[in-house]
N, C-alpha and C positions, 0 to 999 in steps of 0.2 A: 480590524486586525491587519497588521503590517506584514505582508508576505512578498519577499523579493526573490527573484530567480535570475541567475547569470547562466546563460546557455551558450556553450562554445563548441564549434565544430571546425576542424582544420583538415582540408584536403591538400592544400598547396605546399607540399614539402619539396625542396629542391631535388632530393633523392627519394625514391619510393613514395610517390604521391598516392593518396588514397582517393576513393571514389564516393563512398557513402557517408562520410562524416558530416558534411553540410546537410545532406538529406536528413540524417539523424537529428541534428540540432534544430533544424527548422520544424520538423514534426513534433519534437518534444516541446519546443517553445509554443507551438500552436495549441497543443492539447493542455498545457499547464496554464494558459492565459485565462481560461474560463472553466467553470464546472459544467456538468452535463445539462443543467437547466438554463445555461447561458449567463449565470451570475459570475461576476469577476472573481478570479482566483489569485494567481500570482501576478505581480508587476514584473514583466519579463524584459530582460535586456539580452537580445540575441546578437552574438558576435561571431562572424565567420572569418576563417583564414586570418586570425590574429597574427601579426607579423613577427612579434618579438617576445622574448621572455619578460622583458620589463613591462611591456604593455599588458600582458596577461596577468602578471603578478599584481599590477596596479588595479586591474579590474576585480581580481579576487579580494584584494584588500578593501575595495569600495563596497563590494557585496556584503562583507561581514562587519562593516562599520555600523555603529548605532545600536539602539535597543529595539530591534524588530522582533516580531513573533516567530517568523520563519525566514531563514535564508537558505536557498538551495543552489548549489553549484553543480552543473552538469558539463562534462567534457567528453567529446568524441574525437579521437585522433590517435597519434602514435604514443606509445609508452616505451620507456627504456629502463633497464636495470643492469648494473654490473655485478649484482650479487651483494653489494654493500649499500649502494644508493639507488633510489628509484625516482623517476620524474615523469611528468607529462611533457611531451616534446613539442617545441615551438620551431617554426621554420628557420630561425636564425641560429640553430644549434651548431655547436662546434664540438670537436673531439672530447674536450674536457668539460663542456657545459651544454647539456642537451636540452635544458628547459627548466620549468618550475618544479622543484623537488616536491615529492609527495609529503615529505617531512614538513616543508614550509606550509603547504596547504593545510595540513592537520594543525600545525601550531597557530596559524591565523584563525582557524575555526575555534580551537580551544580557547584562545584569548578573547574571542568576540563576546559582547554582552547580549547578543541575540539569544532568545530563549531556545529555539530549535535550529540546529545547524545540520544540513543534509548535504552530503558529498556523494555524487553519483558519477562514476568514471567508467566509460566504455573504451578501454585501451588495453594493450598488452601489459601484463604484469601489474595490473591495477590493484590486485589484492595486497600489494606491499604497503598500502596506506595503513599505518597503525600496527604494522607487523614487527614484533620484537626481533625476529630473525633478520630483518632488514634495517630497521631504524635503531633499535636498541635503546635501553634505558628509558629516561623520561620522554624521549622523542616519540616513543610508541604509545604514550599515554593518550587515551581517548577521553577528552574532557566531558563534563556534564552537559547534556543537551546535544551531543554530537552523534550523528548516525552516518554510517558509511555503507554504500552499496556499490559493488564493483562487478565488472563483467567476468573476471577471471581471477584465479589465485595468483600469488606473487611470482610464480615461476611458469605461468601459462600465457600463451598468446590469445588474442580475441579475434574471432572470425567475422568476415563480412559475407553477406548473401543477398543477392537481388537488390543491390543499391542501399542496403542498410546493414548495420552491425547486427549480428544474431541476437546479442543481448538487448540492444535497443528495440529491435522488432518485438521482442517479448515484453519489454518495458512499456511500449506503447499500447499493446493489447491489455496489459494489466491496468494501465491508467484509463483506458476506454471503459473499463468496467469488469474486466476479467478477475481483478483482485478485490472487488468490492465486497463488503460484508452485507448482512441483510438490511442494514439501514443506509447503505450506499456509500459508506466511507472507505476510501482507499488509503492505506497507511504504508510507510516504508516496509514494515514487517510483512504485510499481506502481499506487497509487490515482490519481495524476496521469495516468499513461499510459492507464489505463482511461477516465477522464473525458475526456481529450483526444481519444481516438479516437471517443468516443460523440457529441461535439458537432461539428456541421458547421462549415465555414469561414465561414458567414454568421451563425452563432449567437455568443452570448457565449463568450469564450475563457478557459479557466482559466489561472491563473498559478502557477508552481512555482519557488521559490527555496530554496536550501539551502547550508549551510556545515558539512558533517559528513564524517566519515571512513567511517562505516558505519551503515546504517539498522538500527534495532531495529524489529521488527514492531509495527504498531498492533493487530493481532489475528491469531489463527491459526484456520484452518478445516481441515476434513477434507482430507488430502493425497492426491494421486493416486499417490504413490510413498512407501512407508515409508522413513524415514531410514536404518534398518538395512540396507535393500536398497540404497539409493543409495550408502551408504558402501563397498559392495563394488566400486564402479566402478573404484577404483584397484587392486584386486586383479586384475580381469580385464584392465585396460588399465594396465600399469605406467607407461607414458608415454602422453600424449594422442594421439600420432601413430602408435601401434602398432595393427596390425590383429589381431583375434582370429580364429584359424583354427578352422573348424568341420568336422565330418564327420558321417556318418549316426548315429554313436553318441550325438549330442546330441538326436536326435528320439525322444521317448518312444514314439511309435507304431511305430517301426522295430524291432519285436519279433517273432520267429518264432512266438510264441504268439498273436499278433494277426493276424486275417485282413486282410492288408495287404501291399502290395509292400514287401519288406524288402531291405536291403543290408548287407553287412558293412563296417565293424564294427557289430554290433548295439547297440541302446540300452544305455547305461551309466548306472546310477542317479546317479552323481556328476555326469556331464556333463548329464543331463537337468535336474537341479536348477539348474546354471549357466545352461542354456539358457532356463529359465523366467525367471530374472533378466534375461537379455539381452533377452528378448521384452518384459518390463516396460519396460526402457529404450527399446526401439523404440516402444512405445505412447505414450510421452510425448516422443518426439522427441530422445532423447539418443544413440541408436545407430541405424545403418542397415546393411542387408546390402549386400555388394559383389558385383556381377555377377548378382544375382537379385532378383526382385520382392518376395519374401517370405522371412522367416527360415527357413521350412520348406524351401524349395528351396535356400537357401544351405547348410543342413546336409546335405540329401540329396545335393547335388552337390559337397560338400566345398569350399565357397567360404569366405568370411570376412565379418566385419562390422567396422565402425569407429565411432568417436565422430563425431557431428555437431558443428557449431560450438557449439550449445547444450550438447551433451554435454561438450565441452572446457571450457566455462564451469563446469559443475557439477563436473567432474573437478578443476579448480583449487580450487573451494570446499572439496571434501572433502579434497584434498591439504593445504590450509592449515588444516584442522580448523575450518572455519567452519560446517560442517554435521555 
């Protein structure tokens, strides 16, 4: 799978220099290069203190060239808007030309033959990307396969704290695993959800826009449930609304050779293996016992268990062979 990432951080502005943008870029580049298990992830090009608008626009064009599976552009630096136009600022800015317009970035991504195009901006006014109020008309159109994640709304500034942008600090935590689902996938949607919940209503608000049919993970981390175990969910529950009946034979401690209150039928090795899987599903919120507080009592009292709404969601993913 061909996965490219252009990571840009600019501190060195002639007026109003920044302190944390290179730190941001280096940290994002480092975490995107590999997955949590050490396997390669993105082929990363890290560029800091890009000197000119022409150089940066050329890099963006190169990123989105070709038929790649994923191309990701991350920028940390100054943003600018006059209420009509918005751009990411380069050090060679002039009064009438502040840098690469967000309109141009979106158009380059829209025109790209790459399957998944991801734009992540940590700068002031970054929510202007694809905003009809700023761009207008077809310039605001978000093409198929494009996802945009920004630090703030189109009329908001973006804060720095302790050597990093507030947004990027949360982005890094999300990519480290905070936004992972139960199989360890971290997608743009889960990253946005993580950041959105972390920022209060009076703080800068992240913006998320997308036009895709299915997210590819930005990174994978250690999963709480092995995929081979999760795929068994459709074996135990042939339909998502079916209950799974239990009895004492599912509880491995229900053995006459163990000093313990036992009931017939006694522990059965096949059933105890199934029960271990069901308990794993319970631990991540996919299954819940019916009529009992814990799965142990559901088994010993011959009750049953069922899929939770989240369990039904993952049942559908497994059934459609998406996991």
